[in-house]
N, C-alpha and C positions, 0 to 999 in steps of 0.2 A: 931361712926356713925354721931355725930354732926359735926365732922371735915370734913367728906366727903360731907355732905350736904352744909356746909358753903363754901367749895371749889367749888362745882358745882354752887352755887348761885353767888359767886364772879367772877368766871371764865368768864362768858358771858359779864358782864359790863366792866370788866377790859380789856378783849380782844378788845372790841369795842373802849374804850378810847385809847389804844395803837395803834390801827389801824388809828384813827383820827390823833394822834400825828405824826405818820409816814407819812401820806398824807400831813400834813401841812409842815413838814420838807422837803419832796420831792419837793413840790411846791416852797418853799423858795430857795432850792438849784438850781432849774431850772432857777429861775429869776436871781440868782447870777451868774450862768455860762453864761447866756445870756448877762448880762452887761459886764462881762469879755471879752466875744467874741467880743462885739462891740468895746471895747478899744484895743484889740489885735487881729485883724482879722487873721485867718489862711491863709497861702499861698495856692494857688491852688495846688491840688494834681496832681502829674505827674505820669503817668502810665509807669511802667518799664517793658520793654519787652526784650527778648533776641533773637537776630537774628544773623545768622552766620557772625562773623567778625565785626559787627557794634555796638553791645550793650556794654554799660559800666555801671558797678555797682561800686559805691564808687571809681571811677577812675581806676578800673582794667578792662581790656577787657575780654570778655567772648569768649573763642575759642571752637568751636565744634570740637570734634575729639575723637579718641580712647586713653584712658588714660592708657591702660594696659602696654605699653612700658615704660611709665613714672613710673608706680608703680614698675615694675621690676627693672628699672634703680636705683631708690631710694633704693630699698631693697639691690641690689647688691653693691651699693656704701656704704651703711650703714655698710656692713661687709667687705669692702675693696677688693671686688672680681675683678680679672682680666677680668671677663666676663661682667662687667658693660657696656662697649661700645657696646655690642652685644644684648642689651635688646630688641631693635626693631626687630632684626633678630630672636630672640627666639619667639616673638609673631607671626611673619610671618610664621615661620616653624610650630608652633603649629596650626595655622589656616590652613596651607596647608595640615597638617596631621590629622586635626580634633581631636586634643587632647587638654586638659586643658593647657592654657598658663603658668600656675604656676608649672606644673608637672616637667618639666626638671630642673627648677631652684631648686625646693625642693629636687629633687634627688641629684643634685650637692652639695647642702648644707649638706645632710646626708652622702654622699660618700667622699667628699673632702673639706669640709668647703668652698664651692663655688669656687673650683679651686685653692685654696691656698696650698693644700696638695695633689698634684698629683704624680703619680709614678716617673716622671722625668719632668724637666722644659719644655722639648720639646714634651711631649706626648699629651698635650692638652686634657687630659682625666679626666674631673672633675666628670664624671658619674660612675666611678668604673667599667667600661666595661672590662670584662675578667681579672680582678685583682684576681679572685678566683683561678687562675692557680697555685698559691703558689709562684710564682716568684716575685710577687708584681710589675711586670712591666706593666701588663695589655695591652690593645690595645693602639696603637699610632695613633693619627690623625695628618693630615697635618697642621691644624690650628684650632682656636676656631670655625670659621664658619663651617668647615668640621665636627667637633665634634657635634655641635648643630644640623646641618642638619641630620647627621647620626643617632643620638640618637632619634630625633623626628620621623624619618622614622621607626626606629627599634621599638619604642613603638607602633606606629600605626600597623605595619605589624605583630608583634609578640604578641600583646595583643588586641588592639582595633578591628582590623579586624577579630579576632577570638572570639569576644564577651567577652573578659576579660577586664572589665572596673573598677571592684571593686579594690581599692588599696590593700586590704588584699590579694586578689588573685594574683594581679600583684607582690606584695612583696614576696609571696611564691615561685614565679618563678625567679624573678629578684635577690633576696637575700635570698636563701633558709635557710641559717643558722639562719636568724632572726626569723623564725617560732618557733624554740626551745626557743628563748628568748622572747616569748610572742608577736611576731610580732613587734619587736622593729623597724625594717626598716619602716613598715607601719605607726607606731606611729610617727616616726621622720618626714616622708614625709608629713603626715597630719598636723603636728604641723607647719611646715614651709609654707605649702600652705595656712594655716589659717593666718599666719603672713603677707603674701604678700597681701591678700585681706580678 
């Protein structure tokens, strides 16, 4: 009981003394920083703004634009894909067909390791289209451009236009055997879409 009373009696004066000490120290530090500022004046602040094509930050120019093609190209190059030169085309086709720009690349990664393991070197089929026939030949395309355009349109007309936009639902149709494996195709596509962005 005496300890609590003593604590209450000492708390108020001790708090007041500490408050005064802090105010004195604050005043002294303000004077010290003012004298330092007089000796070493700060340069005038420059406002940094970004405007198309003219801004520079730390010597690097800022360029306004769509980075999706660059993101895809870096991803494709990272894995040594023959599709890397077509990154901008993939974005253009995705936009033209109102699909996620990462979808076709993620499918190609899951189906053929981004075009490195396709049925034949001249099939240009990194998407596993019609490989289910059992012959392992799948559909042949005329070129990478043709394959990218075809699969983007295919995804739109066979899935998105029909209201099928959930990857699990797409995977059940695109790669039916994967459903029995716990939707492994969907998991794979989601994983690589996440790696792209």
